[in-house]
N, C-alpha and C positions, 0 to 999 in steps of 0.2 A: 504494499499500500505505499510506501515511502515514494513510489515514483509518481503518485498522484498527488503530493503536497504541491499548494497553490493552485490545484485545478479544481473546476466544479465538479462534484460527484454525485452520485445517486447510492445510497446505501439500503440495500433490501435486508431489513431486519424482521424478525418472527414475528412482531405486531404491527409494526407500521413501516412504511418507506421515508427516508430522510434526505433532503438534497440541502446541497450549500457547497462552499469553497471549502475544501480540507486544509485547515491550516496548523494543526499539530495531530500528534499520538501519542499514548501510551500504551502498555499491556492490557490496561484497563477500559481505556475510553479513547475517543476520538474526537478532534473539536472542529466545529463547522462555525464559518462566519456567513454571514447574508443566507442564514438557515432556514429551511422551510420545511412543513411535510406533507407528502403528496398522498393525497386520500384516492385520488384515481389517476393512473397514467395516461389513460386512453389508449388507442391502437399504438403501438411502440414506433408504426411509422409515421405519426403525427411529430409536427417541428415542436410543440409542446406538451406540457402534462394537462391533462383534462382539469383535474382540480388539486392545485398547489397553494398552500396559505403560508405565508410568513410567520414566524412566532415574534411573538412581543419583543424579543432582546436580539441584538446583532449574533450574538454568539450564544451557540448550543452544544451539547456534550450527549454522545451516544456510547452506551457501553458496548465494548467491542465483543463480549460473549453474546449478543443477540445478533451480530450480524451475521447473515448469511451468505449475501453475494456484494459486490459491489463493482463498481466502474465510472467511466466519466458520464456525467450526467447530460443528456440533451438538450436542457435548458442551457442558452449562452447568454 
């Protein structure tokens, strides 16, 4: 995941999907800036997510134990 630091990522987790710029990480959590929760991705071929909502704070933390998959986000 280190190669994604500084890039906008999508974290697909056990309960929710999180999106934002990956700015830091430890063994127990990752730190996102400009973070949002993705309630509906819509079609993967769509340019943007169908339902994405920003958090009330610019920074958000996600526990690494809940991350099932991850990669660069389609929202630029």
